[in-house]
N, C-alpha and C positions, 0 to 999 in steps of 0.2 A: 372403795370399800363395798359398795353395791354388788360390783361384779365379783369380788371375792366371796361374798355371801351366797351369791347365785350358783357360781360354779365351783365352789369349794366348802361344801357343807361340813366336811370332816374338819375343817380349820377353824370352826366356831365353836365356842365353848358355852353350854348351857349356864345360866345364871344361877348363881348361888350352889354351885356343884359341892363346894367344901362343905357347906351347911347341911346339904342333903345326905352327904357321905357320913357326916359325924352323926346325924339323925338316925341314919340306918345302923350304925355301929352301936347306938344305945339300945336298939330294938332287934337285935339279931335273932331272937327266938321267934318273933313274928314275921321276919323276912323269909320270903321262899327261898328254895335252894339256888335257883337258877339266878335270882336277883343278888343274893349273897355272892355267888361265884363272880358274876359280872362287876360288882362293886370292888371285889378283891382284885380283879385283874385290872381295874382302873387304877387303884391305889398302887398295886405292884409295880406297873408300868408308868406312873406319873402322868396318865393321860388326861386330858380336858382340863389342864392346868393344874392338877392336884400334884402335891408334893409325893414323893416316893416315900412310902411309909411301910416298910416290910413287916413290922409287927401287927399293924392293923390289918394289912392284907392277909397275913396268916389267920387272924381273927375271923375274917370273912370265910376264907377257904374252909377253916374248921367248922364253921357253922353249916356251910353248905354240904360238906363231906358227911357230917354227922346226920344230916337229913337225906343222905344215901346217893350224892352227886359223885360219880366216879371221877370226873375230871377234876372236880373241886379236891378230891383224896390226892390226885397225883400232884395237883398244884400245891397242897399242903406239905406233900412230902418234899417237894423241891425247897418250898419255903423253910421247912425244918433243916434240911440238909445246908442250906444257906446259913441258918442259924447255929450250926454245928451239932445238932440234935440228930445223931445218925441212927439210934434205936427209933425214934420217932418217924425219921424219914422211912425207914424199912417198914415200920408198922403200916403206915398210911399208902405206901407204894403196893404193898400186899392187898391191902383193901381195895385199891383200884384195879389190881390185877384180877382179883376174885370177882369184882363187878363186870369183868370182861372187856376193860380198856386196853386195847391192843398195845399200845406203847408202854404201859405200865407191866403188861405181861412180859414183853421182852426186857423191859427195864429190871424188873425184879429178879430176873435170872442173872444179870450182869451185877447187880449190887449185892444180892443175898450171900452167894457164897464167900465173898470177900468179908462181909459184916459177920458171918458166923464162923470166922476163923479158918476158912478154907484158903490155900495159898492163891495169890492174886495173879494166876498164870492166864487167865482169859479162857482156859479150858477146864477149870476145876471142876465145873458143875455138870458138863455134858454126860458124864456116866450116870447121872440122876435122871430116871424116867419122868419125873415132875418137870424137871427143867425143859427136856425135849418137849413135853407135851405143851407146856407154856409158850414155847417158841412156835410150835405148830399151831397152836390157837391165835397167836398174834399174826402169825404168817397168813393164815387162812382169813383173818379179818382185814388183811391189806396192808400190815406195817411193813414198810419198806426195809427197815434195818433187820427185822426178824426174818424176812425172805432171804436176805443176804447171809445172815449168820446160819440159819438152817441150811441153806445151800451149801456153805462151807463145810458145815458139820457132816452133812451127807456125804460129801466129796472126800473128807478126811477118813470116814468111817468105810468108805469102800461101797456103800450103798447105792451111789451114783452109776456103778458098773453094770448093774442090772436094768433091763428095759424099763421097769416101772420106776425105779429110782432115778434114771436118767430124764425120764418124763417130769418128774416131780421137781428135780433141779432145773431143768429148762423152765418150768412154770414159775418157780420162785424167782428166777433170774428176770423174766418178763415182768413179774410183779414189781422188782425193785426198779427196774428201768422205767416202767410206766408211772411210778411215783417220783421220778426223777433222781433215783439213787444208783446211777451206773456203777458198776464195780471197776 
């Protein structure tokens, strides 16, 4: 047991974690955004011996998101999607995207056209300059999926034929590969 404690600190569980989480849930307004996000992640994933509680995790995510945490907004979006609240999912995903979270910027372009009645073809939104701008912003921030999708879009539109476009596509492909997302 001593060896496990010394070499595997992640395998230990802080005492009274359940009580600490319950206390934090009662004082969400006083909780800093980062602490609320961390507590939400612990509950969402059932870590350190906690039971998985999606509703409680969503409360923690909402508290952190309302205090301006972009990652918490994206997590809340996912929790709302899991709960079946598609409008809430899109609302919080868009907030995370506006806050500059690259994954959310790319994600909102995949979710938004379908939720707003556009056909789910995967290309429905590419004629929208805002969608292209969101993908460019996410790709510039290093989001691997956005890099791949933007490279595909540039190749589909023929922009990759020009020298500058070909350089951009090559850079996007390198970004995706560096992030472990080979095509």
